[in-house]
mmCIF file as gemmi writes it, N, C-alpha and C atoms, coordinates in Angstrom:
data_model
loop_
_atom_site.group_PDB
_atom_site.id
_atom_site.type_symbol
_atom_site.label_atom_id
_atom_site.label_alt_id
_atom_site.label_comp_id
_atom_site.label_asym_id
_atom_site.label_entity_id
_atom_site.label_seq_id
_atom_site.pdbx_PDB_ins_code
_atom_site.Cartn_x
_atom_site.Cartn_y
_atom_site.Cartn_z
_atom_site.occupancy
_atom_site.B_iso_or_equiv
_atom_site.pdbx_formal_charge
_atom_site.auth_seq_id
_atom_site.auth_asym_id
_atom_site.pdbx_PDB_model_num
ATOM 1 N N . MET Axp A 1 ? 0.845 -1.177 0 1 0 ? 1 A 1
ATOM 2 C CA . MET Axp A 1 ? 0 0 0 1 0 ? 1 A 1
ATOM 3 C C . MET Axp A 1 ? 0.886 1.235 0 1 0 ? 1 A 1
ATOM 4 N N . ARG Axp A 2 ? 0.558 2.151 -0.872 1 0 ? 2 A 1
ATOM 5 C CA . ARG Axp A 2 ? 1.28 3.41 -0.942 1 0 ? 2 A 1
ATOM 6 C C . ARG Axp A 2 ? 0.282 4.56 -0.83 1 0 ? 2 A 1
ATOM 7 N N . ASN Axp A 3 ? 0.75 5.665 -0.292 1 0 ? 3 A 1
ATOM 8 C CA . ASN Axp A 3 ? -0.084 6.872 -0.162 1 0 ? 3 A 1
ATOM 9 C C . ASN Axp A 3 ? -1.383 6.598 0.588 1 0 ? 3 A 1
ATOM 10 N N . LEU Axp A 4 ? -1.31 5.831 1.664 1 0 ? 4 A 1
ATOM 11 C CA . LEU Axp A 4 ? -2.489 5.492 2.454 1 0 ? 4 A 1
ATOM 12 C C . LEU Axp A 4 ? -2.968 6.72 3.227 1 0 ? 4 A 1
ATOM 13 N N . SER Axp A 5 ? -4.254 7.004 3.15 1 0 ? 5 A 1
ATOM 14 C CA . SER Axp A 5 ? -4.822 8.116 3.916 1 0 ? 5 A 1
ATOM 15 C C . SER Axp A 5 ? -6.189 7.733 4.451 1 0 ? 5 A 1
ATOM 16 N N . PHE Axp A 6 ? -6.565 8.385 5.554 1 0 ? 6 A 1
ATOM 17 C CA . PHE Axp A 6 ? -7.835 8.142 6.217 1 0 ? 6 A 1
ATOM 18 C C . PHE Axp A 6 ? -8.531 9.465 6.497 1 0 ? 6 A 1
ATOM 19 N N . GLY Axp A 7 ? -9.84 9.403 6.673 1 0 ? 7 A 1
ATOM 20 C CA . GLY Axp A 7 ? -10.631 10.556 7.094 1 0 ? 7 A 1
ATOM 21 C C . GLY Axp A 7 ? -11.896 10.058 7.763 1 0 ? 7 A 1
ATOM 22 N N . PHE Axp A 8 ? -12.63 10.976 8.385 1 0 ? 8 A 1
ATOM 23 C CA . PHE Axp A 8 ? -13.835 10.6 9.127 1 0 ? 8 A 1
ATOM 24 C C . PHE Axp A 8 ? -15.108 11.035 8.417 1 0 ? 8 A 1
ATOM 25 N N . PHE Axp A 9 ? -16.161 10.236 8.556 1 0 ? 9 A 1
ATOM 26 C CA . PHE Axp A 9 ? -17.513 10.592 8.14 1 0 ? 9 A 1
ATOM 27 C C . PHE Axp A 9 ? -18.276 10.99 9.396 1 0 ? 9 A 1
ATOM 28 N N . ASP Axp A 10 ? -17.979 12.151 9.951 1 0 ? 10 A 1
ATOM 29 C CA . ASP Axp A 10 ? -18.612 12.56 11.2 1 0 ? 10 A 1
ATOM 30 C C . ASP Axp A 10 ? -20.079 12.935 11.039 1 0 ? 10 A 1
ATOM 31 N N . ASP Axp A 11 ? -20.509 13.276 9.847 1 0 ? 11 A 1
ATOM 32 C CA . ASP Axp A 11 ? -21.909 13.654 9.618 1 0 ? 11 A 1
ATOM 33 C C . ASP Axp A 11 ? -22.681 12.528 8.946 1 0 ? 11 A 1
ATOM 34 N N . SER Axp A 12 ? -22.357 11.294 9.332 1 0 ? 12 A 1
ATOM 35 C CA . SER Axp A 12 ? -22.968 10.131 8.681 1 0 ? 12 A 1
ATOM 36 C C . SER Axp A 12 ? -24.363 9.811 9.195 1 0 ? 12 A 1
ATOM 37 N N . GLY Axp A 13 ? -24.762 10.427 10.32 1 0 ? 13 A 1
ATOM 38 C CA . GLY Axp A 13 ? -26.044 10.098 10.926 1 0 ? 13 A 1
ATOM 39 C C . GLY Axp A 13 ? -25.941 8.986 11.948 1 0 ? 13 A 1
ATOM 40 N N . GLN Axp A 14 ? -24.794 8.329 12.026 1 0 ? 14 A 1
ATOM 41 C CA . GLN Axp A 14 ? -24.57 7.274 13.015 1 0 ? 14 A 1
ATOM 42 C C . GLN Axp A 14 ? -24.208 7.917 14.353 1 0 ? 14 A 1
ATOM 43 N N . PRO Axp A 15 ? -24.652 7.331 15.472 1 0 ? 15 A 1
ATOM 44 C CA . PRO Axp A 15 ? -24.283 7.889 16.777 1 0 ? 15 A 1
ATOM 45 C C . PRO Axp A 15 ? -22.776 7.799 17.013 1 0 ? 15 A 1
ATOM 46 N N . ARG Axp A 16 ? -22.141 8.934 17.284 1 0 ? 16 A 1
ATOM 47 C CA . ARG Axp A 16 ? -20.692 8.97 17.461 1 0 ? 16 A 1
ATOM 48 C C . ARG Axp A 16 ? -20.242 8.27 18.733 1 0 ? 16 A 1
ATOM 49 N N . GLU Axp A 17 ? -21.144 8.073 19.686 1 0 ? 17 A 1
ATOM 50 C CA . GLU Axp A 17 ? -20.787 7.42 20.937 1 0 ? 17 A 1
ATOM 51 C C . GLU Axp A 17 ? -20.54 5.925 20.756 1 0 ? 17 A 1
ATOM 52 N N . SER Axp A 18 ? -21.096 5.333 19.707 1 0 ? 18 A 1
ATOM 53 C CA . SER Axp A 18 ? -20.991 3.886 19.548 1 0 ? 18 A 1
ATOM 54 C C . SER Axp A 18 ? -20.257 3.443 18.282 1 0 ? 18 A 1
ATOM 55 N N . ARG Axp A 19 ? -20.101 4.342 17.314 1 0 ? 19 A 1
ATOM 56 C CA . ARG Axp A 19 ? -19.528 3.929 16.033 1 0 ? 19 A 1
ATOM 57 C C . ARG Axp A 19 ? -18.626 5.011 15.46 1 0 ? 19 A 1
ATOM 58 N N . ILE Axp A 20 ? -17.652 4.579 14.694 1 0 ? 20 A 1
ATOM 59 C CA . ILE Axp A 20 ? -16.806 5.499 13.942 1 0 ? 20 A 1
ATOM 60 C C . ILE Axp A 20 ? -16.837 5.033 12.494 1 0 ? 20 A 1
ATOM 61 N N . LEU Axp A 21 ? -17.261 5.919 11.605 1 0 ? 21 A 1
ATOM 62 C CA . LEU Axp A 21 ? -17.194 5.631 10.181 1 0 ? 21 A 1
ATOM 63 C C . LEU Axp A 21 ? -16.044 6.443 9.607 1 0 ? 21 A 1
ATOM 64 N N . MET Axp A 22 ? -15.216 5.774 8.848 1 0 ? 22 A 1
ATOM 65 C CA . MET Axp A 22 ? -14.065 6.451 8.266 1 0 ? 22 A 1
ATOM 66 C C . MET Axp A 22 ? -13.836 5.947 6.851 1 0 ? 22 A 1
ATOM 67 N N . PHE Axp A 23 ? -13.253 6.804 6.033 1 0 ? 23 A 1
ATOM 68 C CA . PHE Axp A 23 ? -12.929 6.385 4.676 1 0 ? 23 A 1
ATOM 69 C C . PHE Axp A 23 ? -11.413 6.215 4.562 1 0 ? 23 A 1
ATOM 70 N N . TYR Axp A 24 ? -11.018 5.451 3.583 1 0 ? 24 A 1
ATOM 71 C CA . TYR Axp A 24 ? -9.598 5.239 3.32 1 0 ? 24 A 1
ATOM 72 C C . TYR Axp A 24 ? -9.355 5.281 1.827 1 0 ? 24 A 1
ATOM 73 N N . SER Axp A 25 ? -8.127 5.574 1.46 1 0 ? 25 A 1
ATOM 74 C CA . SER Axp A 25 ? -7.706 5.483 0.063 1 0 ? 25 A 1
ATOM 75 C C . SER Axp A 25 ? -6.219 5.153 0.045 1 0 ? 25 A 1
ATOM 76 N N . PHE Axp A 26 ? -5.816 4.423 -0.96 1 0 ? 26 A 1
ATOM 77 C CA . PHE Axp A 26 ? -4.409 4.072 -1.138 1 0 ? 26 A 1
ATOM 78 C C . PHE Axp A 26 ? -4.178 3.657 -2.576 1 0 ? 26 A 1
ATOM 79 N N . GLU Axp A 27 ? -2.918 3.474 -2.898 1 0 ? 27 A 1
ATOM 80 C CA . GLU Axp A 27 ? -2.506 3.021 -4.215 1 0 ? 27 A 1
ATOM 81 C C . GLU Axp A 27 ? -1.805 1.681 -4.041 1 0 ? 27 A 1
ATOM 82 N N . THR Axp A 28 ? -2.144 0.719 -4.872 1 0 ? 28 A 1
ATOM 83 C CA . THR Axp A 28 ? -1.499 -0.593 -4.794 1 0 ? 28 A 1
ATOM 84 C C . THR Axp A 28 ? -0.093 -0.51 -5.398 1 0 ? 28 A 1
ATOM 85 N N . GLU Axp A 29 ? 0.667 -1.572 -5.201 1 0 ? 29 A 1
ATOM 86 C CA . GLU Axp A 29 ? 2.015 -1.625 -5.788 1 0 ? 29 A 1
ATOM 87 C C . GLU Axp A 29 ? 1.947 -1.558 -7.314 1 0 ? 29 A 1
ATOM 88 N N . GLU Axp A 30 ? 0.8 -1.975 -7.878 1 0 ? 30 A 1
ATOM 89 C CA . GLU Axp A 30 ? 0.604 -1.917 -9.333 1 0 ? 30 A 1
ATOM 90 C C . GLU Axp A 30 ? 0.07 -0.557 -9.774 1 0 ? 30 A 1
ATOM 91 N N . ARG Axp A 31 ? 0.035 0.406 -8.817 1 0 ? 31 A 1
ATOM 92 C CA . ARG Axp A 31 ? -0.431 1.781 -9.06 1 0 ? 31 A 1
ATOM 93 C C . ARG Axp A 31 ? -1.921 1.867 -9.368 1 0 ? 31 A 1
ATOM 94 N N . LEU Axp A 32 ? -2.711 0.968 -8.777 1 0 ? 32 A 1
ATOM 95 C CA . LEU Axp A 32 ? -4.161 1.019 -8.904 1 0 ? 32 A 1
ATOM 96 C C . LEU Axp A 32 ? -4.732 1.729 -7.677 1 0 ? 32 A 1
ATOM 97 N N . ALA Axp A 33 ? -5.631 2.665 -7.895 1 0 ? 33 A 1
ATOM 98 C CA . ALA Axp A 33 ? -6.247 3.403 -6.784 1 0 ? 33 A 1
ATOM 99 C C . ALA Axp A 33 ? -7.33 2.546 -6.139 1 0 ? 33 A 1
ATOM 100 N N . ARG Axp A 34 ? -7.343 2.533 -4.811 1 0 ? 34 A 1
ATOM 101 C CA . ARG Axp A 34 ? -8.349 1.804 -4.038 1 0 ? 34 A 1
ATOM 102 C C . ARG Axp A 34 ? -8.875 2.731 -2.95 1 0 ? 34 A 1
ATOM 103 N N . SER Axp A 35 ? -10.166 2.605 -2.658 1 0 ? 35 A 1
ATOM 104 C CA . SER Axp A 35 ? -10.763 3.396 -1.584 1 0 ? 35 A 1
ATOM 105 C C . SER Axp A 35 ? -11.987 2.663 -1.056 1 0 ? 35 A 1
ATOM 106 N N . GLY Axp A 36 ? -12.437 3.076 0.129 1 0 ? 36 A 1
ATOM 107 C CA . GLY Axp A 36 ? -13.604 2.446 0.723 1 0 ? 36 A 1
ATOM 108 C C . GLY Axp A 36 ? -13.926 3.056 2.068 1 0 ? 36 A 1
ATOM 109 N N . ILE Axp A 37 ? -14.829 2.399 2.777 1 0 ? 37 A 1
ATOM 110 C CA . ILE Axp A 37 ? -15.29 2.87 4.076 1 0 ? 37 A 1
ATOM 111 C C . ILE Axp A 37 ? -15.067 1.775 5.108 1 0 ? 37 A 1
ATOM 112 N N . LEU Axp A 38 ? -14.576 2.166 6.279 1 0 ? 38 A 1
ATOM 113 C CA . LEU Axp A 38 ? -14.424 1.261 7.411 1 0 ? 38 A 1
ATOM 114 C C . LEU Axp A 38 ? -15.405 1.685 8.5 1 0 ? 38 A 1
ATOM 115 N N . HIS Axp A 39 ? -16.014 0.725 9.159 1 0 ? 39 A 1
ATOM 116 C CA . HIS Axp A 39 ? -17.002 0.953 10.207 1 0 ? 39 A 1
ATOM 117 C C . HIS Axp A 39 ? -16.475 0.298 11.479 1 0 ? 39 A 1
ATOM 118 N N . TYR Axp A 40 ? -16.106 1.12 12.472 1 0 ? 40 A 1
ATOM 119 C CA . TYR Axp A 40 ? -15.567 0.611 13.727 1 0 ? 40 A 1
ATOM 120 C C . TYR Axp A 40 ? -16.625 0.712 14.811 1 0 ? 40 A 1
ATOM 121 N N . HIS Axp A 41 ? -16.931 -0.399 15.451 1 0 ? 41 A 1
ATOM 122 C CA . HIS Axp A 41 ? -17.925 -0.448 16.523 1 0 ? 41 A 1
ATOM 123 C C . HIS Axp A 41 ? -17.188 -0.332 17.847 1 0 ? 41 A 1
ATOM 124 N N . LEU Axp A 42 ? -17.415 0.758 18.587 1 0 ? 42 A 1
ATOM 125 C CA . LEU Axp A 42 ? -16.659 1.035 19.806 1 0 ? 42 A 1
ATOM 126 C C . LEU Axp A 42 ? -16.896 0.003 20.905 1 0 ? 42 A 1
ATOM 127 N N . ALA Axp A 43 ? -18.14 -0.395 21.148 1 0 ? 43 A 1
ATOM 128 C CA . ALA Axp A 43 ? -18.43 -1.354 22.221 1 0 ? 43 A 1
ATOM 129 C C . ALA Axp A 43 ? -17.786 -2.711 21.94 1 0 ? 43 A 1
ATOM 130 N N . GLU Axp A 44 ? -17.79 -3.122 20.691 1 0 ? 44 A 1
ATOM 131 C CA . GLU Axp A 44 ? -17.204 -4.407 20.315 1 0 ? 44 A 1
ATOM 132 C C . GLU Axp A 44 ? -15.699 -4.319 20.06 1 0 ? 44 A 1
ATOM 133 N N . ARG Axp A 45 ? -15.181 -3.088 19.964 1 0 ? 45 A 1
ATOM 134 C CA . ARG Axp A 45 ? -13.756 -2.82 19.721 1 0 ? 45 A 1
ATOM 135 C C . ARG Axp A 45 ? -13.241 -3.571 18.492 1 0 ? 45 A 1
ATOM 136 N N . ARG Axp A 46 ? -14.014 -3.457 17.4 1 0 ? 46 A 1
ATOM 137 C CA . ARG Axp A 46 ? -13.607 -4.129 16.158 1 0 ? 46 A 1
ATOM 138 C C . ARG Axp A 46 ? -14.269 -3.466 14.965 1 0 ? 46 A 1
ATOM 139 N N . PHE Axp A 47 ? -13.714 -3.728 13.795 1 0 ? 47 A 1
ATOM 140 C CA . PHE Axp A 47 ? -14.338 -3.288 12.558 1 0 ? 47 A 1
ATOM 141 C C . PHE Axp A 47 ? -15.446 -4.269 12.218 1 0 ? 47 A 1
ATOM 142 N N . VAL Axp A 48 ? -16.581 -3.764 11.787 1 0 ? 48 A 1
ATOM 143 C CA . VAL Axp A 48 ? -17.695 -4.624 11.397 1 0 ? 48 A 1
ATOM 144 C C . VAL Axp A 48 ? -17.917 -4.509 9.899 1 0 ? 48 A 1
ATOM 145 N N . GLY Axp A 49 ? -18.579 -5.494 9.339 1 0 ? 49 A 1
ATOM 146 C CA . GLY Axp A 49 ? -18.828 -5.498 7.905 1 0 ? 49 A 1
ATOM 147 C C . GLY Axp A 49 ? -17.921 -6.5 7.222 1 0 ? 49 A 1
ATOM 148 N N . PRO Axp A 50 ? -17.663 -6.273 5.939 1 0 ? 50 A 1
ATOM 149 C CA . PRO Axp A 50 ? -16.814 -7.199 5.187 1 0 ? 50 A 1
ATOM 150 C C . PRO Axp A 50 ? -15.419 -7.291 5.806 1 0 ? 50 A 1
ATOM 151 N N . ARG Axp A 51 ? -14.753 -8.378 5.582 1 0 ? 51 A 1
ATOM 152 C CA . ARG Axp A 51 ? -13.384 -8.535 6.091 1 0 ? 51 A 1
ATOM 153 C C . ARG Axp A 51 ? -12.446 -7.64 5.288 1 0 ? 51 A 1
ATOM 154 N N . TYR Axp A 52 ? -11.485 -7.083 6.014 1 0 ? 52 A 1
ATOM 155 C CA . TYR Axp A 52 ? -10.525 -6.194 5.387 1 0 ? 52 A 1
ATOM 156 C C . TYR Axp A 52 ? -9.119 -6.737 5.568 1 0 ? 52 A 1
ATOM 157 N N . ASP Axp A 53 ? -8.238 -6.25 4.77 1 0 ? 53 A 1
ATOM 158 C CA . ASP Axp A 53 ? -6.827 -6.593 4.845 1 0 ? 53 A 1
ATOM 159 C C . ASP Axp A 53 ? -6.266 -6.221 6.215 1 0 ? 53 A 1
ATOM 160 N N . ARG Axp A 54 ? -5.479 -7.104 6.807 1 0 ? 54 A 1
ATOM 161 C CA . ARG Axp A 54 ? -4.921 -6.874 8.138 1 0 ? 54 A 1
ATOM 162 C C . ARG Axp A 54 ? -4.049 -5.618 8.182 1 0 ? 54 A 1
ATOM 163 N N . GLU Axp A 55 ? -3.249 -5.409 7.156 1 0 ? 55 A 1
ATOM 164 C CA . GLU Axp A 55 ? -2.391 -4.219 7.097 1 0 ? 55 A 1
ATOM 165 C C . GLU Axp A 55 ? -3.24 -2.94 7.114 1 0 ? 55 A 1
ATOM 166 N N . LEU Axp A 56 ? -4.359 -2.958 6.398 1 0 ? 56 A 1
ATOM 167 C CA . LEU Axp A 56 ? -5.255 -1.8 6.358 1 0 ? 56 A 1
ATOM 168 C C . LEU Axp A 56 ? -5.887 -1.552 7.723 1 0 ? 56 A 1
ATOM 169 N N . THR Axp A 57 ? -6.407 -2.584 8.37 1 0 ? 57 A 1
ATOM 170 C CA . THR Axp A 57 ? -7.074 -2.377 9.661 1 0 ? 57 A 1
ATOM 171 C C . THR Axp A 57 ? -6.078 -1.994 10.752 1 0 ? 57 A 1
ATOM 172 N N . GLU Axp A 58 ? -4.86 -2.53 10.717 1 0 ? 58 A 1
ATOM 173 C CA . GLU Axp A 58 ? -3.856 -2.121 11.697 1 0 ? 58 A 1
ATOM 174 C C . GLU Axp A 58 ? -3.492 -0.647 11.519 1 0 ? 58 A 1
ATOM 175 N N . ALA Axp A 59 ? -3.35 -0.206 10.284 1 0 ? 59 A 1
ATOM 176 C CA . ALA Axp A 59 ? -3.057 1.206 10.018 1 0 ? 59 A 1
ATOM 177 C C . ALA Axp A 59 ? -4.24 2.078 10.436 1 0 ? 59 A 1
ATOM 178 N N . ALA Axp A 60 ? -5.466 1.591 10.219 1 0 ? 60 A 1
ATOM 179 C CA . ALA Axp A 60 ? -6.657 2.343 10.612 1 0 ? 60 A 1
ATOM 180 C C . ALA Axp A 60 ? -6.736 2.484 12.136 1 0 ? 60 A 1
ATOM 181 N N . LEU Axp A 61 ? -6.426 1.425 12.865 1 0 ? 61 A 1
ATOM 182 C CA . LEU Axp A 61 ? -6.423 1.504 14.329 1 0 ? 61 A 1
ATOM 183 C C . LEU Axp A 61 ? -5.374 2.498 14.818 1 0 ? 61 A 1
ATOM 184 N N . ALA Axp A 62 ? -4.201 2.499 14.209 1 0 ? 62 A 1
ATOM 185 C CA . ALA Axp A 62 ? -3.161 3.457 14.573 1 0 ? 62 A 1
ATOM 186 C C . ALA Axp A 62 ? -3.631 4.881 14.302 1 0 ? 62 A 1
ATOM 187 N N . PHE Axp A 63 ? -4.318 5.099 13.184 1 0 ? 63 A 1
ATOM 188 C CA . PHE Axp A 63 ? -4.857 6.416 12.855 1 0 ? 63 A 1
ATOM 189 C C . PHE Axp A 63 ? -5.902 6.85 13.889 1 0 ? 63 A 1
ATOM 190 N N . LEU Axp A 64 ? -6.785 5.923 14.289 1 0 ? 64 A 1
ATOM 191 C CA . LEU Axp A 64 ? -7.81 6.248 15.289 1 0 ? 64 A 1
ATOM 192 C C . LEU Axp A 64 ? -7.174 6.616 16.624 1 0 ? 64 A 1
ATOM 193 N N . GLU Axp A 65 ? -6.156 5.902 17.025 1 0 ? 65 A 1
ATOM 194 C CA . GLU Axp A 65 ? -5.459 6.198 18.284 1 0 ? 65 A 1
ATOM 195 C C . GLU Axp A 65 ? -4.742 7.544 18.204 1 0 ? 65 A 1
ATOM 196 N N . LYS Axp A 66 ? -4.047 7.78 17.097 1 0 ? 66 A 1
ATOM 197 C CA . LYS Axp A 66 ? -3.306 9.038 16.932 1 0 ? 66 A 1
ATOM 198 C C . LYS Axp A 66 ? -4.239 10.239 16.887 1 0 ? 66 A 1
ATOM 199 N N . SER Axp A 67 ? -5.424 10.061 16.328 1 0 ? 67 A 1
ATOM 200 C CA . SER Axp A 67 ? -6.389 11.167 16.207 1 0 ? 67 A 1
ATOM 201 C C . SER Axp A 67 ? -7.133 11.418 17.527 1 0 ? 67 A 1
ATOM 202 N N . GLY Axp A 68 ? -6.96 10.503 18.503 1 0 ? 68 A 1
ATOM 203 C CA . GLY Axp A 68 ? -7.63 10.661 19.786 1 0 ? 68 A 1
ATOM 204 C C . GLY Axp A 68 ? -9.048 10.113 19.827 1 0 ? 68 A 1
ATOM 205 N N . ARG Axp A 69 ? -9.48 9.465 18.771 1 0 ? 69 A 1
ATOM 206 C CA . ARG Axp A 69 ? -10.831 8.919 18.72 1 0 ? 69 A 1
ATOM 207 C C . ARG Axp A 69 ? -10.922 7.545 19.369 1 0 ? 69 A 1
ATOM 208 N N . LEU Axp A 70 ? -9.782 6.927 19.654 1 0 ? 70 A 1
ATOM 209 C CA . LEU Axp A 70 ? -9.749 5.591 20.213 1 0 ? 70 A 1
ATOM 210 C C . LEU Axp A 70 ? -8.6 5.525 21.203 1 0 ? 70 A 1
ATOM 211 N N . GLN Axp A 71 ? -8.866 5.002 22.382 1 0 ? 71 A 1
ATOM 212 C CA . GLN Axp A 71 ? -7.818 4.874 23.385 1 0 ? 71 A 1
ATOM 213 C C . GLN Axp A 71 ? -7.012 3.61 23.111 1 0 ? 71 A 1
ATOM 214 N N . HIS Axp A 72 ? -5.706 3.696 23.3 1 0 ? 72 A 1
ATOM 215 C CA . HIS Axp A 72 ? -4.812 2.55 23.088 1 0 ? 72 A 1
ATOM 216 C C . HIS Axp A 72 ? -5.142 1.447 24.076 1 0 ? 72 A 1
ATOM 217 N N . GLU Axp A 73 ? -5.244 0.203 23.578 1 0 ? 73 A 1
ATOM 218 C CA . GLU Axp A 73 ? -5.505 -0.947 24.45 1 0 ? 73 A 1
ATOM 219 C C . GLU Axp A 73 ? -4.216 -1.356 25.134 1 0 ? 73 A 1
ATOM 220 N N . SER Axp A 74 ? -4.298 -1.627 26.44 1 0 ? 74 A 1
ATOM 221 C CA . SER Axp A 74 ? -3.098 -2.055 27.177 1 0 ? 74 A 1
ATOM 222 C C . SER Axp A 74 ? -2.986 -3.562 27.173 1 0 ? 74 A 1
C-alpha cells in the first residue's frame, strides 16, 4: 500500500458514541487506486462489515489512536 490516507464521516447520521465511520484510500504496488469505508464499533472494539486486509485495519487503528478517537488498548 502506498499513499495510504484516512478521514472521518462525522456527519454520517450514526451515533458517534458507539460507532466510527471512516474512509480510506491508497494506491497498490501496481499503481491502482483503491478506496472504501471502514465501520468501527466502539463497544465491540472491532471493525464490522466485510473482512478487510490486516495491514489496512492495523493502520486504521493506529490512525484512530493518533487522532484521539480511540484509546490505546493495554
